[in-house]
C-alpha positions in Angstrom: 68.0 130.7 249.3 68.9 134.4 247.8 68.6 133.0 244.0 69.9 135.0 241.3 68.0 137.5 239.5 68.9 137.8 235.9 67.3 141.1 235.3 69.3 142.6 238.4 72.5 143.4 236.4 74.4 146.2 238.2 77.1 146.2 235.7 80.1 144.9 235.8 81.3 146.2 238.8 82.7 143.9 241.8 80.0 142.4 243.5 78.6 143.2 246.9 79.5 141.0 249.7 79.2 139.8 253.1 81.2 137.5 254.7 78.7 136.4 257.2 75.3 136.8 255.9 75.7 136.1 252.2 76.8 138.2 248.6 75.1 139.6 245.9 76.9 137.9 242.7 77.2 140.0 239.4 74.3 142.2 241.0 72.4 139.5 242.4 71.6 137.9 245.6 73.6 135.5 245.9 73.1 131.8 246.6 73.2 130.0 249.9 75.2 126.9 250.7 74.1 124.3 247.7 70.5 122.7 248.2 71.2 120.0 250.8 73.9 122.1 253.1 71.5 124.2 254.2 70.1 123.4 258.0 68.2 126.0 259.6 67.0 126.2 263.3 63.5 128.0 263.0 62.7 130.9 265.8 59.1 132.2 266.8 59.1 134.8 269.6 56.2 136.3 271.2 52.8 135.8 273.0 51.3 133.8 270.0 53.5 131.2 270.5 52.6 130.5 274.1 51.2 127.3 273.4 53.7 126.0 271.0 54.9 122.7 272.7 51.1 122.1 272.8 50.4 119.0 270.6 46.7 119.8 271.1 47.0 123.0 269.9 47.9 124.2 265.7 51.6 124.4 265.2 52.3 128.1 264.9 55.5 127.6 262.9 54.0 125.5 260.4 53.6 128.2 257.6 57.2 129.0 258.5 58.1 125.4 257.6 56.7 125.5 254.5 57.9 128.5 253.6 61.4 127.1 254.5 60.7 123.9 252.5 59.3 126.0 249.4 63.3 127.5 249.6 64.9 124.0 250.0 65.9 124.5 253.5 65.9 121.6 256.0 64.8 121.8 259.5 67.2 121.1 262.0 65.3 122.8 264.8 62.8 124.7 266.5 63.0 127.3 269.2 60.3 129.3 270.5 59.6 131.7 273.1 56.6 133.2 274.2 57.2 136.7 275.5 55.0 139.8 275.9 58.2 142.7 274.6 60.6 142.3 272.0 64.3 142.4 272.9 65.4 145.9 271.2 69.1 143.9 270.8 68.5 140.3 269.9 64.2 140.4 269.5 64.6 137.4 272.0 66.1 137.5 275.6 69.7 137.1 276.1 69.1 133.6 277.5 67.2 132.2 274.7 70.4 133.5 272.3 72.4 131.2 274.1 70.3 128.4 274.0 69.4 128.8 270.4 73.3 128.8 269.7 73.7 125.4 271.6 70.7 124.2 269.3 73.0 125.9 266.5 75.8 123.5 267.5 74.0 120.2 268.4 72.2 120.3 264.9 75.0 121.4 262.6 72.6 124.2 261.5 74.1 126.6 259.7 70.8 128.8 259.3 68.9 130.9 261.4 65.4 131.7 260.3 63.2 134.1 262.5 59.1 133.8 261.9 59.3 137.6 262.9 60.5 140.4 261.2 63.9 141.6 262.8 65.1 144.8 262.5 68.8 145.5 260.6 70.7 146.1 263.9 68.9 143.2 265.3 69.7 140.5 262.6 73.3 142.0 263.1 73.6 141.2 266.6 72.6 138.0 266.1 74.8 136.8 263.6 77.6 138.5 265.3 76.6 136.1 268.2 75.6 133.1 266.5 78.3 133.2 264.1 75.8 131.9 261.6 73.3 133.4 258.8 70.2 135.0 260.3 67.2 136.0 257.9 63.7 137.0 258.9 60.6 135.9 257.6 60.1 138.6 254.9 63.6 137.8 254.0 62.8 134.5 253.1 59.3 135.0 251.3 61.8 137.7 249.0 64.0 134.7 248.5 60.9 132.6 247.2 59.9 135.2 245.2 63.3 135.2 243.6 62.8 131.8 242.7 59.7 131.8 241.5 60.2 135.0 239.3 60.2 133.8 235.6 59.2 136.9 233.2 60.8 140.1 233.3 58.0 142.3 235.2 58.4 139.6 238.1 61.9 140.0 238.1 62.1 142.9 238.3 59.4 143.9 241.2 61.2 141.2 243.3 64.9 142.7 242.7 63.2 146.1 243.4 61.8 144.9 246.8 64.9 142.6 247.7 67.2 146.0 247.1 65.1 148.1 249.3 65.2 145.2 251.9 68.9 145.2 251.7 69.5 149.1 251.5 69.2 149.4 255.5 71.1 146.0 256.2 74.4 147.5 254.3 77.0 147.4 257.3 80.9 148.6 256.7 81.4 144.8 256.4 80.3 144.9 252.9 82.6 145.5 250.4 81.9 147.9 247.6 79.8 147.4 244.6 82.4 149.5 242.1 85.8 148.5 241.7 88.7 149.8 243.6 90.1 151.7 241.1 89.4 153.0 237.8 85.8 154.3 238.4 84.6 157.1 236.1 83.8 160.4 236.7 81.3 161.0 239.6 81.5 157.7 240.8 82.2 159.2 244.3 82.5 161.9 245.9 84.8 164.1 247.7 85.3 162.3 251.1 82.5 159.8 250.4 82.9 156.7 252.3 82.7 153.4 250.4 79.4 152.4 252.4 78.2 155.5 251.2 79.3 154.8 248.1 77.6 151.4 248.5 74.7 152.3 249.9 74.1 155.3 246.7 74.1 152.8 244.0 71.5 150.6 245.4 69.6 153.7 245.4 70.5 154.7 241.8 69.4 151.2 241.2 66.3 151.4 243.0 65.4 154.4 241.1 66.1 152.8 237.6 63.9 149.4 238.1 61.1 152.0 239.2 61.2 153.6 235.8 61.2 150.0 234.3 58.4 149.2 236.3 56.4 152.6 235.6 56.8 151.7 231.8 55.9 148.1 232.6 52.3 149.9 234.0 51.7 152.1 231.0 52.5 149.1 228.8 49.8 147.3 231.0 46.8 149.8 230.9 47.2 150.2 227.2 46.4 146.3 227.4 43.8 146.9 229.8 42.2 149.5 227.8 41.8 146.9 225.1 39.7 144.6 227.0 37.6 147.3 228.7 34.3 146.1 227.7 34.5 142.8 228.9 33.1 142.5 232.9 36.7 141.7 234.6 37.1 139.1 237.8 40.6 138.9 239.7 41.4 136.0 241.6 42.3 136.6 244.9 43.3 134.4 248.0 45.7 133.4 250.4 48.8 131.5 248.8 48.3 128.0 247.5 44.5 127.9 247.8 44.3 126.4 244.1 43.6 129.8 242.1 45.7 128.4 239.3 44.0 125.6 238.8 40.6 127.1 239.2 41.6 129.4 236.5 42.2 126.5 234.3 39.0 124.6 235.3 36.9 127.9 234.2 38.7 129.2 231.3 39.8 125.5 229.7 43.3 127.2 230.2 46.8 126.0 231.2 48.3 128.1 233.3 51.2 126.5 235.3 50.1 124.7 238.5 52.3 123.3 241.4 51.4 122.5 244.9 53.6 124.8 246.2 53.8 128.4 247.6 53.8 131.3 245.5 53.4 129.3 242.4 52.1 132.1 240.5 53.6 135.6 240.6 52.6 137.2 237.0 49.2 137.9 236.3 47.2 135.9 233.7 44.0 137.2 232.2 41.9 134.4 230.2 38.4 134.8 228.9 35.4 133.0 230.3 32.7 132.0 227.6 29.1 131.5 229.0 26.0 131.3 226.4 23.8 134.6 226.6 26.3 136.3 229.1 28.7 139.2 228.3 32.3 138.7 227.8 34.0 137.8 230.9 37.6 138.0 231.6 39.3 136.4 234.9 42.9 137.3 236.3 44.8 135.2 238.1 47.1 137.2 240.9 50.0 136.6 243.4 48.6 134.8 246.4 48.8 136.8 249.8 50.9 135.6 253.2 50.5 136.8 256.7 52.7 139.5 257.0 53.7 140.2 253.3 56.9 142.0 252.9 55.3 145.6 252.4 58.3 146.2 249.9 57.1 143.2 247.7 52.9 144.7 248.1 54.8 148.2 246.6 57.0 146.3 244.1 53.9 144.1 242.9 51.8 147.4 242.3 51.6 147.1 238.6 50.5 143.4 238.9 48.2 143.9 242.0 46.2 147.0 239.7 44.6 143.5 238.0 43.0 143.3 241.6 42.0 147.0 242.2 40.5 147.2 238.2 38.3 144.6 238.6 34.8 144.6 238.6 34.5 142.0 240.7 36.6 139.6 242.6 36.3 136.0 243.2 38.2 135.1 246.8 39.3 131.7 246.9 39.4 129.8 250.4 40.9 126.4 250.9 38.1 125.1 252.9 40.1 122.3 253.8 42.9 123.9 255.5 42.5 124.3 259.1 43.7 127.8 259.1 41.1 129.3 256.5 39.7 131.6 258.7 42.9 133.7 259.6 43.5 133.2 256.0 40.5 134.9 255.1 41.5 137.7 257.6 44.8 138.1 256.1 43.5 138.4 252.5 40.6 140.8 253.4 43.4 142.9 255.7 45.5 143.1 252.1 42.6 144.1 249.9 42.3 146.9 252.5 45.7 148.1 251.9 45.3 147.6 248.3 42.2 149.7 248.1 40.0 147.0 247.0 37.7 146.0 249.9 35.1 148.0 248.4 34.9 145.7 245.5 31.8 143.4 244.6 33.4 139.6 246.0 32.3 136.0 245.2 33.6 133.7 248.0 34.5 130.2 246.8 35.1 127.5 248.9 37.9 125.4 247.1 39.3 121.8 247.8 36.2 120.4 248.9 37.5 117.1 247.6 39.9 117.5 250.7 37.0 117.5 253.1 35.6 114.5 254.3 32.4 115.8 255.7 29.9 117.2 253.2 27.7 118.0 255.9 30.8 120.7 257.4 31.3 122.0 254.0 27.1 123.2 253.8 27.5 124.4 257.2 30.1 126.9 256.1 28.8 127.8 252.6 25.4 129.0 254.6 27.3 131.3 256.8 28.2 133.2 254.0 25.6 134.1 251.3 26.4 134.0 247.6 29.2 131.9 248.7 29.9 128.8 246.4 31.9 125.5 247.0 34.0 124.0 244.5 37.1 121.7 243.5 38.7 123.0 241.0 40.8 119.9 240.7 37.7 117.2 240.2 35.4 119.9 238.5 32.4 119.7 241.1 30.7 122.5 242.0 31.6 124.7 238.7 28.2 125.0 237.0 26.6 126.6 240.6 30.1 128.6 240.2 29.5 129.6 236.6 25.9 130.5 237.5 27.1 132.9 240.2 29.5 134.8 237.5 26.6 135.0 235.6 24.4 136.7 238.4 27.7 138.8 239.3 28.1 140.1 235.6 24.4 140.9 235.2 24.0 142.4 238.3 27.3 144.7 238.0 26.3 145.7 234.4 23.4 148.2 233.4 21.6 148.3 230.1 21.2 151.5 228.3 19.0 152.6 225.7 20.8 155.8 223.9 21.0 158.2 220.7 23.7 160.4 220.0 25.1 162.3 217.3 27.5 161.3 215.0 30.2 163.9 216.6 29.5 163.1 220.0 32.9 162.7 222.1 30.9 160.2 224.4 30.2 157.4 221.6 34.0 156.4 220.7 34.1 155.9 224.5 30.8 153.7 224.5 32.3 151.7 221.8 35.5 150.7 223.6 33.6 150.2 226.8 30.6 148.5 226.5 28.7 145.8 224.6 26.9 146.7 222.0 23.2 144.9 221.7 21.6 146.5 219.0 22.2 149.4 216.7 20.0 151.6 214.8 19.2 155.5 213.5 17.0 157.9 215.2 16.0 160.9 213.3 19.5 160.9 211.6 21.1 160.0 215.4 22.9 156.8 215.9 21.1 154.8 218.7 22.4 151.8 220.9 21.3 149.2 223.4 24.4 148.3 225.2 25.4 147.1 228.5 28.3 148.7 230.7 29.5 148.2 234.0 28.0 150.3 236.6 31.3 151.5 237.7 32.3 153.1 234.2 28.2 154.1 233.7 28.9 156.1 237.0 32.2 157.8 235.8 30.7 158.7 232.3 27.9 160.6 234.1 25.2 158.3 232.0 21.6 158.8 233.4 19.9 156.0 235.6 19.2 152.6 234.1 16.7 152.3 231.5 
């Protein structure tokens, strides 16, 4: 956990450390103990855990289990507390802290993972009392993203999110980021404490990474402009619903696929070629999850811009997951936060090969007009999905017959953003028949469809 990020060099300064909660090695979030040495107690507190011990009820910590296992952690035990209010000091009650301490000793655990988001003070108080590392759900998700990050963009985005998460958690127990002596001019102000220096250096790094991402975003915009004439779909959905497998089956591509959480962090765009249909592009995006850390959403702004700029969405749902309805609600909430809730969407129920009752699939699909059910793994239902894509493209496009003067400023924009069906000459003017997305037609103030 806390894997290194090769893009996060802070120079050759002495690493930031915390004897209790890990460290940043060479400017990176530090590794926790070797894989196999981490034994964690999972903790959930709140009203939603009231039936946590009932075998007939869904396991409220199932997703946290999966997250912890994805990070290479062994689950040593579970502590649940159903409570209506949060303890400002420990999040859980003081009596439950003692119970947790007993569980740590009995199970030889060296890590505690909360399913809740802890304040910096709560995490610090818990670590002081329990004498083991304590992380919350957001910290765990950030760690998994650090493991998954492969490209420069993903590493930069994850490091930025990590540093924003780290900044309020710096305490006097952390040593400084710079050397004790020999610092350059203006490295430390008069009377500035070491903690203030650490915080300033983290803020400087955050500002630097933000500028890098702005440059990447500009490059992405240039790339996006080159494919404006195509109809763009964005795959969205909960993590591990099979979006990458669907992309491969739909487009004949080879995007990396693995049955693990957050396998895809970088946006991948591929073309879908269907005869007698305008060009289509499909972009795979990072999967969503309940309580996705807001630092991650902010840091992945450039990647998630593929969602906001899409002409239509393909909302992929794992129909074999018993909790798919709550996962759907989470995705819709994140889309709302991204300002993408108004984009037309096709609901795609995936993994029907894992559902034993076909009648149940038909019943669910019937509740979602225009949806389709597929198995991206076996290919079942893919022809129907392609038909739905064609319908969506045609419904999202307008066809125009228009004449332009040769020096009309609108003409090059039409060539860049439209699919030209026919060209001709009309009394010295250039006559075009073309299709263009309704959104672009509105932006260009084109007349009503002819």
